[in-house]
N, C-alpha and C positions, 0 to 999 in steps of 0.2 A: 707687469708683474707676472709671477709664476705661481700657479696654484698647485699644491702637491699632488692632486688627483686629476685636475682638468688641464694642466699644462699652462702654456703662455696665454695670457688674456690682456688685450690692449684696451684699457678702460677709456682711452680717448676716442675710441670708435663706438663706444656704447651710446645708444640713444634711448633714454628712459621713456620716450614716447612710443617706442617700438616694443610690442608685446614680448618677443623673445628676449630682447636685451633687458627689459624690465624684470622678467622672470629670472634671468641669470643673476642680475644685481640683487634681487630679493632673496635668492638662494644663498648668497654670500654675505650680504651686509648684516653685521651683527651676529653672524653664525660661524665665524672663523676664529680659531685660537692662534696664539703666537706659535709660529712654526708651520702654519698652513700656507701663508703667502710669503713669497721671497721676491726681492728686487731682481728683476730679470737682467738688468745691466750689470749689477754686482755679481750675479750668478755666472754670467758669461765671462766677466773680467777676472774673477777670483773665486772659482767654484768651491774652494776649501774653506771659505769664510762667508757663510750665508748672512744676509742682511734681511731680517724679518720685517714685514710690513703689516699694516692694518688698513681698513677701508673707512672712508668718511665721505660725506657730501660737502663740497666746497662751492659756494655760489650756485647750488643746484646741480653741480656736476659730480659724478663719481670719481674719486681719486684714491690712490694707494699712497700711504705715508710711511716712511721709515720709523720704526720704534726708536731708533737711535736719534735723539735730537741733534740737530746740526750736522747730520750725516751728509757728506758730499761725495760725489762719485770721484773715484781716483783719476788723477791725470798722470799719465806715464812719467817716469818709470816706477814710482812708489806703489806698493801694494796696499789695498785697503786694510789688510791685517798687519799693518806696520806695528812693530812692537819696540819698546825701548830696550836699552842695553841690559 
Protein backbone atom coordinates (compact mmCIF):
# COMPACT_ATOMS: atom_id res chain seq x y z
CA UNK A 1 0.00 0.00 0.00
CA UNK A 2 0.99 3.63 -0.36
CA UNK A 3 0.59 6.08 2.53
CA UNK A 4 0.17 9.71 1.45
CA UNK A 5 2.92 10.90 3.84
CA UNK A 6 5.08 7.82 4.47
CA UNK A 7 5.16 6.44 0.93
CA UNK A 8 5.14 2.69 0.12
CA UNK A 9 4.67 0.29 3.03
CA UNK A 10 4.81 -3.48 2.63
CA UNK A 11 2.50 -4.87 5.30
CA UNK A 12 3.55 -8.45 4.56
CA UNK A 13 6.99 -7.55 5.94
CA UNK A 14 5.65 -6.16 9.23
CA UNK A 15 6.28 -8.30 12.28
CA UNK A 16 4.07 -7.09 15.12
CA UNK A 17 6.45 -8.75 17.59
CA UNK A 18 9.18 -6.31 16.55
CA UNK A 19 8.90 -3.00 18.41
CA UNK A 20 9.51 -0.70 15.41
CA UNK A 21 6.98 -2.56 13.25
CA UNK A 22 4.42 -2.62 16.06
CA UNK A 23 4.84 1.15 16.60
CA UNK A 24 4.35 1.81 12.88
CA UNK A 25 1.21 -0.35 12.85
CA UNK A 26 -0.15 1.35 15.97
CA UNK A 27 0.48 4.77 14.41
CA UNK A 28 -1.65 3.81 11.39
CA UNK A 29 -4.30 1.32 12.55
CA UNK A 30 -7.56 3.11 13.23
CA UNK A 31 -5.93 6.47 12.58
CA UNK A 32 -6.18 6.80 8.82
CA UNK A 33 -9.02 8.32 6.81
CA UNK A 34 -10.23 7.41 3.35
CA UNK A 35 -7.66 8.94 1.01
CA UNK A 36 -4.67 8.32 3.28
CA UNK A 37 -3.90 4.81 1.96
CA UNK A 38 -3.83 3.84 -1.69
CA UNK A 39 -3.35 0.50 -3.40
CA UNK A 40 0.24 0.54 -4.61
CA UNK A 41 -0.42 -1.84 -7.50
CA UNK A 42 -3.38 0.21 -8.73
CA UNK A 43 -1.36 3.41 -8.25
CA UNK A 44 1.41 2.05 -10.47
CA UNK A 45 -0.91 0.60 -13.12
CA UNK A 46 -3.37 3.49 -13.34
CA UNK A 47 -2.18 6.59 -11.44
CA UNK A 48 -5.19 8.67 -12.51
CA UNK A 49 -7.64 6.38 -10.75
CA UNK A 50 -6.74 5.95 -7.06
CA UNK A 51 -8.09 2.95 -5.18
CA UNK A 52 -8.32 3.77 -1.47
CA UNK A 53 -7.64 1.21 1.21
CA UNK A 54 -8.18 0.71 4.92
CA UNK A 55 -6.31 -1.39 7.47
CA UNK A 56 -7.46 -4.39 9.44
CA UNK A 57 -6.10 -7.40 11.23
CA UNK A 58 -6.86 -10.72 9.58
CA UNK A 59 -5.87 -13.87 11.45
CA UNK A 60 -3.51 -11.74 13.52
CA UNK A 61 -1.76 -10.26 10.48
CA UNK A 62 -1.95 -6.63 9.32
CA UNK A 63 -3.59 -6.23 5.90
CA UNK A 64 -4.75 -3.40 3.68
CA UNK A 65 -8.17 -3.85 2.08
CA UNK A 66 -9.79 -2.00 -0.83
CA UNK A 67 -12.82 0.11 0.09
CA UNK A 68 -14.33 -1.04 -3.21
CA UNK A 69 -15.79 -4.46 -2.49
CA UNK A 70 -14.96 -7.02 -5.11
CA UNK A 71 -12.11 -4.87 -6.47
CA UNK A 72 -9.74 -6.89 -8.59
CA UNK A 73 -6.48 -5.78 -10.07
CA UNK A 74 -6.64 -5.06 -13.75
CA UNK A 75 -5.35 -7.61 -16.19
CA UNK A 76 -4.11 -5.96 -19.38
CA UNK A 77 -5.25 -4.31 -21.52
CA UNK A 78 -8.39 -2.94 -19.76
CA UNK A 79 -7.91 -0.01 -17.39
CA UNK A 80 -9.30 -0.15 -13.84
CA UNK A 81 -11.17 3.07 -14.60
CA UNK A 82 -13.16 1.34 -17.31
CA UNK A 83 -16.34 3.30 -17.98
CA UNK A 84 -19.44 2.40 -19.88
CA UNK A 85 -20.57 4.09 -23.11
